[in-house]
N, C-alpha and C positions, 0 to 999 in steps of 0.2 A: 503494499500499500503504498503509496504518495505521501510523504509531509508537507502541507499547505502551509501557506503562510498564515492564515487565518488560526489555525493549532499553535502557530508560534505565535502571534500576539497576544490570545487568550493565555496562554503559559505565564508568557511574560505581565501583564494583567494580573493573574490570580499573584502570583507573588506579589507584586508591587502594591499590591490594594489589600492585600492580607486578608480576604476573605470573598468568596465565590462571590456571595450578593454585589460586593463592592464590586468587582469584579465584572461585572454583568451587568451594574448601573452604568462604571466608565466605558465600556463596550456597548450598550444599549443594545442588550439584548438580552433575556429572559436566564434566570437561572439555571434553568435545567439543561438549555442552552448552551451555556459555560459547562455543565457537570458532563455534557456527552460530546462537545468536542476539545478536551481533556482525552474525558475516556478511548474516544479515537484518535489522537495522537499520541499516546500508551501504548495502544493496541499496532499502529502503526511500527513502532519504535522497539518493541519486546519489553521496554521498562515501566517501573513504579518510579511516577517521575514526584511525588506531592505524597505528603502523611496530610491526613486535615484528622482532626478533632473536635470534638465540639467549642474549644474556645479558639484554633489557629490552626490554618496551613504551615505546613514548610514544606521544603526543595528537598528528598532524598541525595544522597551523592552524589546519584546519574541524575536526580534535576538538579541538584547546581552547577552541573557540565555543560546539560543541555540548554537554560540558558541562558547561560554565560554565549556560548553561539550563536544562539536565536537571538541574545539580541546586539550580535553584530552583523547578522545576516540582514536582519528588521531594518538596521542603522542602514547599512548600505543598499538595500532595495529602496530606502525611504530618498537616500541623495541622488540615484538614477532613476527616479519619477521626479523629483524636482530639479535633477538639471536638465532632461527630453521636456516637460512641460514651462522650463523659463525661459525657450529661444535660447536666445546671445545675448543675455542678460551679466554673464561670465564671460572676461576674457581669458582662457590660463595660456601663460608664456612657460617652457619651457626653457631649463639651463642644463647643462653640465654640472659643469665648476658654478665659473662664477658670469654672473647674470648678466648685467651691464656696467663693473665694474665702480667710477666713482658720477658714473649717470644712475645707477642704481635707482637712490632714494629720488633725485632730478625727478626720472620719467614718473615713480609711482604720484608723485607730488602733483605734476601736470595734468598727467592720466585722469585722477580724485573729480582735479579742477575743471577740467576742461569734458571732460563724456564721464561725469558723475552718472548715469543710466546706464555702463557698462561695466562692472566689476571686475577688480585686476586679480590676480591673483599669479606667482610667482613663484614655478614647480621645479626642486631641481631632481634632476635623472638621467643616472650616467651610465647615458645609450649612443650612440652615435648622432641620435635625432632629436637628443634630448629630449625624450619622450614622446614625441611625433609620433611617428610609429606605432611604441607601443598605446597612444588611444590618451595618454596622459595630460595632456595638453594641445590648445588650437593653435599655435604661434611656439616657434619655437628660437632663440638664438643660437650658430653654428657658429663655431669658426675655424672650418674646413669648407671644402662643396659637398653638397649632397649628391649620393652615387645613385638612389631610389629615383629612381624615372615618376612617380606617381607625385615627387613635392617637387614646388615653384619655392625661388629664394633668390634675394635681394641683398646686397652690399649696404649696410647702412651706416660706415666706418673702417676705420683703419687706427689698429692700435699697435706698440710700440713693441715689441721678443725683449722682453727681463729678463733673466738669471734670475736665481733662488740660488743662496750660495750660506753655508754657513754661518754667524757673526765673525767666528773667529779664522774665518779663510783669508787666506793671504789676498784673495784680489775683491775681497770685502772694504778694504780698503780704499779702492779708486770709485772715480765716480761714474764707469762706464768700463766695458769690456771689450772685445773683438771675438769674434767662431773662433780664432788660430789660440785664445788665452783657454780654450773648454777642451779642447779635440784629445789632451793626456786625461779626461778625466773619465769618469764616468758618470753620465746620463739618465736621471730615471723618467721613465718613460710613462703615458697612457697611450697606450695605438687605440682604442674605441675612440675616446675624444679628444683626443691630445692634436696638439698643433705643430708637434715637433718632432722629427728624423730624422735621423745619419744623414738625410741625401741635404740639410739645409751645410754640409761642411762636402769636401772634398775627396773621394774614393779614399787618399792616403792619407786622411788624417781626421779621418773619422772617432768621434769618443764612444767607449765602449756603454753598451747600456743592459739598465735592467727595471724590468717592469713594475708599473702599480695600477690600482680601480680607483684609489681615490682621494682624496687633497689632504684629506686630515694625516692618512699616511703617507703621503707624501711629503709634508712639510715633518712628519718625524723625521723620516730618517735624511734628510738635507740638515736640518738640525743638529743632527751626529756628525755630520762632516762629511762620512761615507760618498755622498753621492751631491752630484749639483741639480739642478732642474731650471726648464726653459718655459717661458709661458708669457699666455698674453699679459700688458699690463691691466687689467683687468681685475687678474689673481694677487697682484702684488694689492691695492685698495683692498679688494672684500675679505683678504683673506693674511693680515699679517698678525705676525705669531713670533715673542721672545725667540730668540737662536738663530730666528733665521733672518738676513736681509735680503734685497733685489734691489739689481743695476742693471742701468739699459745696455741692453748690445746692438755696438754702435751700426755695425755693419751689416744684420742680420735685416734682411725684409719687411714689414711690417706685415702684422694678420688682419687679415679681412673677416670683418662682424660683420654677420648674415641675420637676417629674419627670412623662417624656414615656414610653409603651410600647405595643405593641403591642395594639390592643384585642381580636385575637381569640385572639392568644397571649402573654396575659401568664407574665414569666419569673418563677418560685414564689418568686422574692426582691424582689418588688416591694414591696410591702405591706412587711416590713422597713427597704429602703431608705428608703419614705416614712415611717417611725415617724422612725426616727433623724434623720435630716435634718433635719421638723421639732420634733423634739425639739433637735437642736444649733442651727437659727435661733430658736426661742422663748427658749431662751436665751442670748441677746443682749443 
């Protein structure tokens, strides 16, 4: 027998309200209907979920686990319904490591002033499309060309490349460095979302590499001095860490910041987002 949402709602209502009578009132049904619904759920699961006495109703051990799961399921369904029925009242923008760097706060504030009818959510997803292909967002900030032909993108700005070093690294005392200064080092990279590869260096002087998949781990390793990192300027603004310093790499090409979206189903707020981001980067 399939478990139905109405059964889960009934179980949660009984536990929250404390009695079958109060649960029936909260659900707008009869007490007999509450009893039948609970009984059908217990049959479907093959387990006793509640202990009922003349004075109280308490969950069994199995009931506690089912109630906890039921709350999560019902919450997700409510979110799904709210999202589907709200149209495009929400704009979710995904990013992998560092959203918009020093422009993040300005973008959020300007958006709230200019487009109060569309709520803005920034969502961190460490994937190649920053959550777009996974359905976690409507637009995505990416810093390398998108290979998925289902997606469109546009460059909204450029960022300098920065090297991340341990604070006691010999290069940390310089105002800037060159690519050649890093050729003998070990470079910590994220191949899924990162903007740095050994191809930035000539074949005969490429640094060794190690991999990571998380910005916090990246910073932790760099702080030990075992590796260095290269990243977009936005990372330096968004992730300041004791023991880590950032310096510009003056002979490295800048990084293009792109906004990506689904080709066949662009969010109505795509163009306003492009225009605002382009204006912010233009005023650097």
